[in-house]
N, C-alpha and C positions, 0 to 999 in steps of 0.2 A: 249519447248515441250520435247526435249531430256533430259533436266535437271529434268523435272517433272517425266519422266519415271525412271531416275536413282534414284530419291528419293524414288519412290514407290518400285523399285527393292531392295533398301537398307532396306526399311521397311519390305518387305517380308522376307528377309534374317534374320532380327532381330526377326520377329515373329517365324520363324522356329527355331532359336537358343533358344528362350524362351520356345517354345513348347517341344523341345527335352530335355531341362533342367528339365522342369516339368515332362516329361515322365520318365526320369531317376530317379527323386526323388520319383515318384509314385511307380515305380517298386521296388525301395529299400524299401519303407515303406511296400509294399505288401509282399515282401520277409520276412521282420521281423514279420509282423502280421500273416504270414502263418506258422511261426515256431511252433514246437510242444509245446503244453501247458500242463505242468506237474502239474498244481495247483490242479486239481481234484484228481489225483492219490496221491499227497502228503497229501491232506485233508483226503482221505480215510485211509491213513496210520496212521495219527495222531488220527483219530476217531476209531482206532482199528477195521477196516473193511478190513482185509488182503485179503480176497477173491475178494472183489470189487476192491481193489487196484491192485491186480495182473491182473484182467480182463481188467482194464483200461490201464495198462501198456502194456499188450499184444496187445490191440487195437492200441495204439500209436506206438508200434514197427513196426506194419505193414505199418504205414504211414510215418515213419521216412525216411528222404532222405540223411542225412549227417552222417558221422562217429561220430561227436560230439553229435548229437541227439540220435543215437543208444547207445552210451556209457552212456549217462545220464539215459536212460530208463533201460538199462541192469543192472547197479549197483543198481538201485532201485528194480528191480526184485530180485537181490541177497539179498537185505535187507529184503524184505517181506518174502523170503523163511526162514529166521531165525525165524520170527514170526510164520509162518505156522508150522515149525518144533517144536517150543516151545509149541505150542498149543496142540500137540499130547500128549497122555498119556506117561509117562516115561517108561511104560512097552512096548510100541510100538516102540522098538528100530529099527526095519526094516524101519518103516515109517519115523522115525526121520533121519536115515542114508540117505534115499532117498531124503528127503527134503533138507538136508544140502548139499548133493552132487550136487543136481540141483542148489542150491544157489551158490556153488563154480563155477559151469559151467557158470552161468550167469555172475559172476564177471570176470571170465577169458575172456569171450566174450567181456565184457565192456572194459577190459584192452587192448584187441587186437584191438578194434575199436579206442580207444584213452585212454592212461594211465591217470588216475586221482587218487587223494588221496582216494576218496570214493570207487573206484574200488578195490584198494588194501585193504582198511579197511574191506569191506564186504566179500572179499575172505578170509581174516584172520578170520573174525567172524564165517563164515560158517565152516571153518576148525576147529576152536576152539570148536564150538558146537558139531561137529562130534567127536572130541577127548574127550569131556566131556561125551558124550554118550557111547563111547567105553571104557573110563577109561584112565586117564593120563599115567599109566604105559604101557598100550597096544597101545598107540598112540604117543610114543616118537618121531617117525620119522617125525611127522607132526609139531613138535614144532619149529624147525629151520626155515622152510619155512614161518610159521606164523610170527616169529620174523622179518624175512627179509622184509615181507610185511609191518609190522607195523613201522619198522624203515624207510621205504620209505615214509610213511605218514608224520612222524614227521621231518625227515631230508631232503629228496629230495623235498617234497612239502611244507615244513615249516608250517605244519598244527598243531598248538599247542592248538587250542580251541575246539577240538573234544573230548567230554566227552566219547563217545563210544570207541575211540582209546585208551585212557588212561585206561578205564575199562578193555578192552580186554588184554592190556599189564599187568595190575595188576593181573588179573585172571591167565594169563599164568605163571607169575613168582611165584604166590602164590601156584598154584596147582602142578607145576612140582617139582620133587625131585631135590635136589641140586647136586653139584659136588661130585663124578666124574660121576654120572649117567646122569645128565642133568644140566641145568643152572638155576634152581629154586633159588630164593633169596627173603626171606621174607621182608628184608629192602627195596629193590627196589620195591617190590609189594606194600608196604605201601606208598612209594613216588608217585607211579603211581596212586594209589587209591585216594590219596589226590588231585592230579591233576584232576582226573575224577570228584570228588565231586565239585571242584572249577569251573568246566566248564559245569556243567549241564545247558542246555538251560532253559529259563524262561517258555517256553510253554509246558514243560513236568515235570513229577514228579521224575521218575527214583529211586524209593525207594530201588531197589536192589543195586544201587551204594552206597548209604549210608550204607546199610547192609554189603556190602563187606568190606568197610573200618572198620566198627565197629567190625566185626568178626576177622579181622586181628589184630586190636588193643587189643581186649579181649585176644586173644591167646598170643600176645607178652607180655602183662602184666608188663610194666615198671612202676616203681613208679615215683614220681615227680623229684627226684634228678637224677635218671638215664635218664629220658627224657631230662632234661635240658642239661646234659653233652653230650648225644649222638646227640641231635638236633644241638647243637653248633658245633660239629664236621662236621655234614652234611652242616651246613651253610658255614663253611670254604671251604668245597669242592665245594659247589655251586658257591661261589664267585671266586674260583680259577680255575675252569674248563674251558678250552679253546677249548674243543672238540666239538662234534656235539650236536644238541638239545637233542638227546637221552641220551648222556653221562651226560649232565647237569641235565636232569630231573630225572635221577637215584637218585639225591640228593634233589629232590623237597621238601621233608619234612623240609629241613633246609633253604628253600628259604628266609624266613623272620625271622629266628631264633626262639628261645623259647618264645620270648615276643609276637609273633604273636597271634592275637585273631581271631579265625575262625568265619565266618559269622553266624554259628549256635550256637555260644557260647558267654556268657557274660564275660568269663575269658580267659586269655592267656593259651597257651599250657603248660607253665611252672607252672601253678597253678592247674593242674589236673593230675591224673594218666591216664594211657592208658585205664583202665576199666571205669573210670568215663567219659572219652570222648566217649567211645564206647556206653555207655547207652545214653549219650546226643545225639549222632548221630541218634539212633533209635527213640528217643522221637521227635527229629526235623523232621525226615522222617514222623512220624505219624501225626505231626501237619500240615505239608505241604499237606499230603494226605487228611486229614479231611477238609482242607480249599478249596479243589478243588471239583467242582461239577461233573467232568467227571473222571472216572477211567478205564484204560484199564484192560483187563484180566491179563496181566502181572503185573500191579500195584497191583491188588487184590491178586494175588498169593504171591507176595512179602510181602504184608502187613500181610497176614496170618502168614507167617514165622517170620516177625518182631514182631508181637504180642506175638507169642509163645516164641521167643528168649528173649524178654524183660522180660516176666514173669519168665523164667528160670534163667536169670541172677540176677534178684532181689532176687529170692529164694536162689541162690548160695551165694549172699552177706549176706543175713540174716543168713544163716547157719554158715558162717565164723565168724560172729559177736557174736555168742552165746558162 
């Protein structure tokens, strides 16, 4: 009898152990399933519905319980502020300033909650848009903080596949005056713009990124021989640079040398001039745009500029050949 009771007692203890194990597992799963779901907000963003995206993010922010959740929501709020500011008329400078300043505040709040690459990227993006609205020469004091944020993204977080980061870096170096006034550098700008084009995600078009690189190449206007010589120099620096990711990507144009064949081209860099490649980039952006069924308002604005630019460049080339 005593032996039977001991067995049943042991069985009850085993049942309790199993029960508590199942309970712990259930609570863990419940905790994961209760985490903030950002998929709807991200879908709104990709579908170019910034107001709906912002409303969803604000709703989620009220529900967030952890610093990580708040950080993820807040950098997305910073991102959507760039779109909301861009959608305003260029003449509405006060409205744009307010939109980008709020975006900067969201990004800073995200960084305070938990530093992330995206927090620093979208703080820099909002500051950059604010500076473009103000004018580069009137916002030089903003340039160095932007650069510091972007260097954190590529160096501290080792984030090298963010097309947006490379685009902002390219724009920064392209639009700023050079030394001694500031640190603008057209060659670095082109390297960063090439990195931006090479890392465009498959689910977006980003015609403005192709346009940015095309305009820089059109302005540089190197012939084939000059391109080969200069890209070879950059290749040597790319291969010999032992510094940070940022230092190396300053030479990104030389990563694979002049024999590199860009994905948008049937010929190598050595077989075309800067201006031939510039037109090729615009034509490729147009082809990608035409192949997609959905176009954001930003895409449409960019394509209007690309169509006008393509017509102008063809006209310029025809005039030169007469």
